[in-house]
C-alpha positions in Angstrom: -8.0 5.2 5.0 -8.2 7.8 2.1 -9.8 11.0 3.2 -12.7 12.3 1.2 -11.5 15.9 0.9 -11.4 18.6 -1.8 -8.1 20.3 -2.2 -8.0 24.1 -2.8 -5.7 25.9 -5.2 -3.3 26.5 -2.2 -2.5 22.8 -2.2 -0.5 23.4 -5.4 1.8 25.8 -3.5 2.6 23.2 -0.7 2.6 20.1 -2.9 6.1 19.7 -1.7 8.7 17.3 -0.2 8.9 17.2 3.6 12.5 18.1 3.8 11.9 21.6 2.6 9.7 22.2 5.7 12.2 20.4 7.9 14.9 22.7 6.7 12.6 25.7 7.1 12.1 24.8 10.8 15.9 24.9 11.3 16.2 28.2 9.4 13.5 29.7 11.6 15.1 28.5 14.8 18.4 29.9 13.7 16.8 33.2 12.7 17.9 32.7 9.1 14.5 33.2 7.5 15.3 36.8 6.3 18.5 35.9 4.7 18.2 36.8 1.0 18.6 33.6 -1.1 18.9 33.2 -4.9 17.9 29.9 -6.4 18.2 28.9 -10.1 16.0 26.4 -12.1 18.0 24.8 -14.9 18.5 21.4 -16.6 21.7 19.6 -17.5 20.9 17.8 -20.8 18.2 17.1 -23.4 17.2 14.0 -25.3 19.2 14.9 -28.4 21.8 17.2 -27.0 20.1 20.3 -28.4 17.6 22.8 -27.1 14.5 22.6 -24.9 11.3 24.6 -25.2 10.2 26.6 -22.2 6.7 26.0 -20.9 5.2 26.4 -17.4 6.2 30.0 -16.5 2.6 31.1 -16.3 1.8 28.4 -13.7 5.0 29.2 -11.7 4.0 32.9 -11.4 0.5 31.8 -10.5 2.0 29.9 -7.5 3.0 33.3 -6.1 -0.4 34.8 -6.9 -2.1 31.9 -5.0 0.3 32.1 -2.0 -0.2 35.8 -1.6 -4.0 35.7 -2.1 -4.7 32.8 0.3 -6.1 33.8 3.7 -4.3 32.9 6.9 -7.3 30.8 7.9 -7.1 28.6 4.7 -3.3 28.2 5.1 -3.9 27.1 8.7 -6.3 24.5 7.5 -3.4 22.7 5.9 -0.4 23.6 8.0 -2.1 22.8 11.3 -2.4 19.2 10.1 1.0 18.9 8.6 3.4 20.9 10.7 4.0 19.8 14.3 6.2 22.7 15.3 3.8 25.6 16.4 6.3 28.4 15.7 6.9 27.2 12.1 3.1 26.6 11.6 2.4 30.2 12.7 5.1 31.5 10.5 3.9 29.7 7.5 0.3 30.7 8.0 1.3 34.3 7.8 3.7 33.8 5.0 3.5 35.9 1.8 6.0 36.0 -1.0 7.9 39.3 -1.0 10.7 38.4 -3.4 11.4 38.5 -7.1 10.9 36.0 -9.9 13.0 36.2 -13.1 12.4 33.8 -16.0 12.6 33.1 -19.7 9.3 33.5 -21.5 7.1 30.5 -22.4 8.1 29.5 -26.0 11.8 30.4 -25.5 14.5 28.1 -26.6 16.7 27.1 -23.7 20.0 25.2 -23.3 21.6 23.1 -20.6 22.8 25.0 -17.5 21.0 28.3 -18.3 18.9 29.7 -15.4 15.4 29.4 -16.9 13.9 30.7 -13.6 15.6 32.6 -10.8 14.0 33.1 -7.5 15.4 35.9 -5.3 13.6 36.0 -1.9 14.0 35.5 1.8 15.3 32.0 2.4 12.2 30.1 3.5 10.0 31.7 0.9 12.4 30.5 -1.8 13.1 27.1 -0.2 9.5 25.9 -0.1 8.8 26.7 -3.7 11.4 24.1 -5.0 9.1 21.1 -5.5 6.0 22.8 -6.8 8.1 24.8 -9.3 10.0 21.7 -10.5 6.7 19.7 -10.6 5.4 22.2 -13.1 8.5 22.8 -15.2 9.8 19.3 -15.5 6.4 18.0 -16.9 5.7 20.9 -19.2 9.2 21.3 -20.6 9.4 17.6 -21.3 6.2 17.7 -23.3 6.9 21.0 -25.1 10.4 19.8 -26.0 9.1 16.5 -27.3 6.3 18.2 -29.2 9.1 20.3 -30.8 10.9 17.2 -32.0 7.7 15.6 -33.4 6.5 18.7 -35.2 9.9 19.4 -36.7 10.0 15.8 -38.0 6.5 16.3 -39.5 7.0 19.9 -40.8 5.2 21.2 -42.9 2.4 18.7 -42.1 0.6 19.7 -38.9 0.6 17.5 -35.8 -2.4 17.2 -33.4 -1.7 16.3 -29.7 -4.1 13.3 -28.9 -2.6 12.0 -25.7 -4.9 12.9 -22.9 -5.8 9.3 -22.1 -2.1 8.4 -21.7 -1.1 11.5 -19.7 -0.1 11.0 -16.0 -3.3 12.4 -14.4 -5.6 15.3 -14.7 -3.1 18.2 -14.5 -0.8 16.4 -16.9 -3.5 16.1 -19.5 -4.7 19.7 -19.0 -1.4 21.7 -19.0 0.4 19.0 -21.0 -1.7 19.7 -24.0 -1.0 23.4 -23.6 2.7 22.7 -23.5 2.4 20.6 -26.7 0.7 23.5 -28.5 3.5 25.9 -27.3 6.0 23.3 -28.7 4.5 23.4 -32.1 1.4 21.2 -32.3 -1.3 22.8 -34.5 -4.2 21.4 -32.3 -5.1 19.2 -29.3 -8.0 17.0 -28.3 -8.6 18.0 -24.6 -11.8 20.0 -23.9 -10.6 21.2 -20.4 -7.5 22.6 -22.0 -9.8 24.4 -24.4 -11.9 25.7 -21.4 -8.9 26.9 -19.4 -6.6 28.2 -22.1 -9.1 29.1 -24.9 -7.3 26.9 -27.4 -10.0 25.1 -29.5 -10.0 21.3 -29.2 -10.5 18.9 -32.1 -11.6 15.3 -32.5 -12.7 12.6 -34.9 -14.4 9.5 -33.8 -13.6 6.2 -32.0 -13.9 2.6 -33.1 -16.6 2.2 -30.5 -18.8 4.7 -32.3 -18.7 2.6 -35.4 -19.3 -0.6 -33.4 -22.2 1.0 -31.6 -24.2 0.7 -34.9 -23.5 -3.1 -35.2 -20.9 -5.3 -37.0 -19.8 -5.2 -40.6 -19.9 -3.2 -43.7 -23.5 -2.0 -43.6 -23.3 -1.0 -39.9 -20.1 1.0 -40.6 -21.9 2.8 -43.4 -24.8 3.6 -41.1 -22.4 5.0 -38.5 -20.7 7.2 -41.1 -24.1 8.4 -42.5 -25.4 9.2 -39.0 -22.2 11.0 -38.0 -22.2 13.2 -41.1 -26.0 13.9 -40.7 -25.8 15.4 -37.3 -22.4 17.1 -37.6 -23.5 18.7 -40.9 -26.9 19.8 -39.6 -25.3 21.5 -36.6 -22.7 23.2 -38.8 -19.9 21.4 -37.0 -17.5 21.6 -39.9 -15.0 18.8 -39.1 -16.2 15.5 -40.7 -13.4 13.0 -40.2 -14.4 9.3 -40.5 -12.4 6.5 -38.9 -12.1 3.8 -41.6 -10.0 1.0 -40.1 -12.5 -0.7 -37.8 -13.0 -3.7 -40.2 -10.9 -3.3 -43.4 -9.4 0.0 -44.5 -9.3 -0.6 -48.2 -12.0 -3.1 -48.9 -14.7 -1.6 -46.6 -13.7 1.6 -44.7 -12.6 3.9 -47.5 -15.4 2.7 -49.8 -18.0 3.4 -47.1 -16.5 6.8 -46.4 -16.6 7.8 -50.1 -20.2 6.6 -50.4 -21.2 8.4 -47.2 -19.7 11.7 -48.3 -21.4 11.5 -51.8 -24.7 10.5 -50.3 -24.6 13.5 -48.0 -23.5 15.9 -50.8 -20.1 16.4 -49.3 -17.5 17.3 -51.9 -14.6 19.7 -52.5 -17.1 22.6 -52.2 -17.7 21.7 -48.5 -16.6 24.8 -46.5 -15.3 22.8 -43.6 -12.8 20.0 -43.1 -13.7 16.5 -44.3 -11.7 13.3 -44.7 -10.7 10.0 -43.1 -8.5 8.7 -40.3 -6.4 5.6 -40.4 -5.4 4.2 -37.0 -3.8 0.8 -37.7 -2.0 -1.2 -40.3 0.7 -0.2 -42.8 0.0 3.6 -42.7 2.2 4.3 -45.7 0.6 1.7 -47.9 -2.9 2.4 -46.8 -2.7 6.1 -47.0 -1.3 6.1 -50.5 -4.1 3.8 -51.7 -6.8 5.8 -49.9 -5.5 8.9 -51.6 -5.8 7.3 -55.0 -9.4 6.2 -54.3 -10.4 9.6 -52.9 -8.9 11.5 -55.8 -10.6 9.1 -58.3 -13.9 9.8 -56.6 -13.4 13.6 -57.0 -12.7 14.1 -53.3 -9.3 15.7 -53.8 -9.7 18.0 -50.8 -10.5 15.1 -48.5 -7.8 15.0 -45.8 -6.1 11.9 -44.4 -5.3 11.8 -40.7 -2.8 9.3 -39.6 -2.6 8.0 -36.0 -1.3 4.9 -34.2 1.5 5.3 -31.7 3.4 7.8 -33.9 6.6 9.5 -32.9 9.2 11.6 -34.7 11.1 8.5 -36.0 7.9 6.9 -37.4 6.7 10.1 -38.9 10.1 10.6 -40.6 9.9 7.1 -41.9 6.4 7.6 -43.2 7.5 10.7 -45.1 10.4 8.9 -46.6 8.0 6.2 -47.9 5.8 8.9 -49.5 2.8 8.4 -47.1 -0.1 10.6 -47.9 -0.9 12.5 -44.7 -2.6 15.9 -44.1 -2.4 15.7 -40.3 -0.5 13.4 -37.9 -2.2 12.6 -34.6 0.3 11.9 -31.9 -0.6 10.5 -28.4 1.7 9.0 -25.8 4.9 10.0 -27.5 4.1 13.6 -26.7 1.8 13.2 -23.7 4.4 11.5 -21.5 7.5 12.5 -23.6 7.8 8.7 -24.1 11.4 8.3 -25.0 12.7 11.0 -22.5 10.0 11.1 -19.7 12.1 12.6 -16.9 13.2 16.1 -18.0 15.6 16.5 -15.1 15.3 20.1 -14.1 16.9 21.1 -10.8 16.6 23.9 -8.3 19.9 25.0 -6.8 20.9 27.8 -4.4 23.5 30.1 -6.0 23.7 33.0 -3.6 22.9 33.8 0.1 23.0 37.4 1.4 24.9 38.6 -1.7 27.6 35.9 -1.2 27.8 33.5 -4.2 27.7 29.8 -3.3 28.6 26.7 -5.4 28.0 23.0 -5.3 30.9 20.8 -6.2 30.8 17.1 -7.3 33.0 14.4 -8.6 30.4 14.2 -11.3 31.5 17.3 -13.4 28.0 17.9 -14.8 26.7 18.5 -11.3 29.0 21.4 -10.5 26.8 24.5 -10.3 27.4 28.0 -11.6 27.4 30.5 -8.6 25.9 33.9 -8.3 22.9 35.9 -9.4 22.9 35.6 -13.2 21.1 36.5 -16.4 21.4 35.3 -20.0 22.1 37.1 -23.3 21.5 35.6 -26.7 23.8 36.8 -29.5 22.8 36.9 -33.1 24.9 37.2 -36.2 24.3 39.7 -39.0 22.0 37.3 -40.7 19.8 37.1 -37.7 20.8 33.5 -36.7 21.7 32.7 -33.1 25.4 32.4 -32.6 25.8 31.9 -28.8 24.3 32.4 -25.4 26.3 34.1 -22.7 25.5 33.7 -19.0 26.6 36.7 -17.1 26.5 38.1 -13.5 23.7 40.6 -12.9 25.7 43.1 -11.0 28.8 44.7 -12.6 29.7 42.1 -15.1 32.2 43.5 -17.7 30.9 41.3 -20.5 27.3 42.5 -19.9 28.4 46.1 -20.3 30.3 45.2 -23.6 27.2 43.5 -25.0 24.8 46.3 -24.1 27.3 48.8 -25.6 27.8 46.7 -28.8 31.5 46.4 -28.2 33.8 43.6 -29.4 33.5 40.7 -27.0 35.5 37.5 -26.5 33.6 34.4 -25.4 35.4 31.3 -24.4 34.9 27.7 -23.2 35.3 27.7 -19.4 37.3 24.4 -19.5 39.5 25.2 -22.5 40.7 28.8 -22.7 42.2 28.3 -26.2 38.6 27.6 -27.5 37.3 31.1 -27.9 35.4 33.3 -30.3 35.9 37.0 -31.0 32.6 38.7 -31.8 33.4 42.1 -33.4 31.6 45.3 -32.6 28.8 46.0 -35.1 28.7 42.4 -36.2 26.0 41.1 -33.8 22.8 41.9 -32.1 21.5 40.6 -28.8 18.4 39.7 -26.7 18.2 39.5 -23.0 16.3 36.3 -22.3 15.5 36.9 -18.6 12.3 38.8 -17.8 11.1 40.1 -14.4 7.7 38.6 -13.6 7.5 39.4 -9.9 9.2 42.3 -8.0 9.0 42.6 -4.3 6.1 40.1 -4.3 4.1 42.1 -6.8 3.3 40.5 -10.2 4.4 42.4 -13.3 1.2 42.1 -15.4 2.8 43.6 -18.5 4.9 40.4 -18.7 2.6 37.9 -16.9 -0.5 38.6 -19.0 1.4 37.7 -22.2 1.7 34.1 -20.9 -2.1 33.6 -21.1 -1.9 34.0 -24.9 -0.9 30.4 -25.7 -0.9 30.9 -29.5 1.2 33.9 -28.9 3.7 31.7 -27.0 3.6 29.2 -29.9 4.4 32.0 -32.4 7.2 33.1 -30.1 8.6 29.6 -30.2 8.2 29.3 -34.0 9.8 32.7 -34.5 12.8 31.6 -32.3 13.1 28.3 -34.2 13.6 30.3 -37.4 16.7 31.9 -35.9 18.4 28.5 -35.6 20.5 27.1 -38.5 19.3 23.9 -40.0 22.3 22.1 -38.5 21.1 23.1 -35.0 17.5 22.1 -35.7 18.3 18.5 -36.8 16.9 15.8 -34.5 20.0 13.6 -34.4 23.4 15.0 -33.3 22.5 18.7 -33.7 25.4 21.0 -34.3 26.6 22.1 -30.8 25.4 25.5 -29.7 27.7 27.7 -27.7 26.6 28.4 -24.1 29.4 30.1 -22.3 30.0 31.9 -19.1 31.2 35.5 -18.9 34.8 36.0 -17.9 33.8 37.4 -14.6 31.5 34.4 -13.9 34.3 32.0 -14.8 36.7 33.8 -12.5 34.1 33.8 -9.7 33.4 30.1 -10.2 37.0 28.9 -10.2 38.0 31.2 -7.3 35.3 29.5 -5.2 36.6 26.1 -6.3 40.1 27.0 -5.3 39.0 28.3 -1.9 37.2 25.0 -1.3 40.1 22.9 -2.4 42.5 25.0 -0.2 40.3 24.3 2.8 40.3 20.6 2.1 44.1 20.6 2.2 44.4 22.3 5.6 
């Protein structure tokens, strides 16, 4: 029987897999709860082999805020029903996060195996955050990255995210539209996203609106007249008419032109006006509609194209000379349709200042040990050249970068594949920011994440630093992401020790 209960915000923190609490019980019994652990969040590949767009950091930091601000009584309301072990239940009810959170900023470009988020905290505190963090990051980064692909295919024509009805539930529609905006969408359609994130929502009309006025040409004209009348009277500036309910060319566009003229809407109208086409041969229909609108003197009338669009279809429409002022994209972005499982992981890399590593016969699953950070190197033209993952404490390459010295970066598998970056020939940016320190939120960094359009601008500015070859959607030019020499040495020393143990 389904319980009729209302979940509080704290449920987001413990929206977890059972094993994390099973392990926590063992850690507590073994008095390991205060061991300092470092966990990294990273991904292993993208849809096209290029970059991903970071989104979700705001909600991750908010998990810490919720955990620390929830009363012991409220925590007990959940844990008393879920945790059978009294000692663990008591421990969790009193638990607050006292560690550190390091992360890239929302809107940053990220590459495989880079630690996008690093949690440094007492073991149980870090362990129980695994599932809720991945739940946030995998969904939002999938959508933001897909939005990036779609908007790059459409550029300079804007893309609106229309996919709420296809999203996987309430939270996916809400924060998914936010992620789509960070990934480059010019607008979205979800009103709760507008309410929470203060990003204005947009919308046109549905076929059901037209059908509500009856069937056929005259009924469609009445629907258009009525829509314009009330929207115009209330100074709601967007007047977009859906014209494919019956016949786009023979009925819809003609009714739209007549309705605009009857209402006195022309190119002097201060708002947006135009038509939307949601079915049929969009290239053919849009070009013919553009001719008819221009002949009627409605040259500023916009044409919105929708209908299961994605980056490939948009690119094809552009190649065919389709006339579009905005593309509306639904499920392709809302569920990252062609690459729905982003695949971010959460791996321990250090315990009590001792680096740890995971080995696998599947090479891609071998982890990078130690407490790390990432530096992005730019050439003299301001284009990104390479990312270097370094150890936080005492890494020689970190010192060279910060001092502007000549640095050699090399492929960890092939030592002969290396690049010499000369002193004075590069600049750098440290990608990792400190959002939580000793359990206290750094509001100078955290508050920036609430400016969603600021995060979008940050993404767009970063995109400009990529060469065209690295921006292309198919087989992008490979971007260098290398490990520092100290990190390579640490990694392979650990592997050698493990292999030596296997041979004893």
